[in-house]
C-alpha positions as a Markdown table, in Angstrom:
| # | Residue | x | y | z |
|---|---|---|---|---|
| 1 | Unk | 93.8 | 100.6 | 98.2 |
| 2 | Unk | 95.9 | 103.4 | 99.5 |
| 3 | Unk | 97.2 | 106.4 | 97.7 |
| 4 | Unk | 101.0 | 106.9 | 97.8 |
| 5 | Unk | 102.3 | 110.4 | 98.5 |
| 6 | Unk | 105.3 | 110.4 | 96.2 |
| 7 | Unk | 105.8 | 113.4 | 93.9 |
| 8 | Unk | 108.0 | 111.3 | 91.6 |
| 9 | Unk | 105.0 | 109.2 | 90.7 |
| 10 | Unk | 102.7 | 112.2 | 89.9 |
| 11 | Unk | 102.9 | 111.6 | 86.1 |
| 12 | Unk | 101.9 | 108.0 | 86.4 |
| 13 | Unk | 98.5 | 107.7 | 88.0 |
| 14 | Unk | 98.5 | 103.9 | 87.8 |
| 15 | Unk | 101.6 | 103.8 | 90.1 |
| 16 | Unk | 100.1 | 106.2 | 92.7 |
| 17 | Unk | 98.0 | 103.4 | 94.3 |
| 18 | Unk | 99.0 | 100.2 | 95.9 |
| 19 | Unk | 96.7 | 97.3 | 96.6 |
| 20 | Unk | 97.0 | 95.5 | 99.9 |
| 21 | Unk | 95.6 | 92.0 | 100.1 |
| 22 | Unk | 93.3 | 91.3 | 103.0 |
| 23 | Unk | 90.8 | 88.6 | 104.0 |
| 24 | Unk | 88.6 | 89.3 | 101.0 |
| 25 | Unk | 91.2 | 89.9 | 98.3 |
| 26 | Unk | 94.1 | 87.5 | 97.8 |
| 27 | Unk | 97.4 | 88.4 | 96.2 |
| 28 | Unk | 96.5 | 86.3 | 93.1 |
| 29 | Unk | 93.4 | 88.4 | 92.6 |
| 30 | Unk | 95.4 | 91.6 | 93.0 |
| 31 | Unk | 97.7 | 90.4 | 90.2 |
| 32 | Unk | 94.7 | 89.5 | 88.1 |
| 33 | Unk | 93.3 | 93.0 | 88.7 |
| 34 | Unk | 96.5 | 94.7 | 87.7 |
| 35 | Unk | 96.5 | 92.8 | 84.4 |
| 36 | Unk | 93.0 | 93.9 | 83.7 |
| 37 | Unk | 93.7 | 97.5 | 84.5 |
| 38 | Unk | 96.8 | 97.6 | 82.4 |
| 39 | Unk | 95.0 | 96.4 | 79.2 |
| 40 | Unk | 91.6 | 98.0 | 79.9 |
| 41 | Unk | 88.4 | 96.3 | 80.8 |
| 42 | Unk | 86.0 | 94.8 | 78.3 |
| 43 | Unk | 82.7 | 93.2 | 79.1 |
| 44 | Unk | 83.8 | 89.6 | 78.5 |
| 45 | Unk | 86.9 | 90.0 | 80.8 |
| 46 | Unk | 84.6 | 90.7 | 83.8 |
| 47 | Unk | 82.8 | 87.4 | 83.2 |
| 48 | Unk | 86.2 | 85.5 | 83.3 |
| 49 | Unk | 87.1 | 86.9 | 86.7 |
| 50 | Unk | 86.5 | 85.0 | 89.9 |
| 51 | Unk | 83.2 | 85.9 | 91.7 |
| 52 | Unk | 85.1 | 87.6 | 94.6 |
| 53 | Unk | 87.1 | 89.7 | 92.2 |
| 54 | Unk | 84.0 | 90.6 | 90.1 |
| 55 | Unk | 82.3 | 91.8 | 93.3 |
| 56 | Unk | 85.3 | 93.9 | 94.4 |
| 57 | Unk | 85.9 | 95.3 | 90.9 |
| 58 | Unk | 82.3 | 96.4 | 90.6 |
| 59 | Unk | 82.5 | 98.0 | 94.1 |
| 60 | Unk | 85.6 | 99.9 | 93.2 |
| 61 | Unk | 84.4 | 101.0 | 89.8 |
């Protein structure tokens, strides 16, 4: 995840970061993560994620 340096986005913290898929995180998992971040994270949602995404999400959080 890299931070964008764009002053136009300063009022929208969610848009200041972009996710870049790599060997460990696929683009489908990035989309799944965006959906979770947008609606908020509840305990049962974490259990429904794939194991790889759960691990990554816990590392980021």
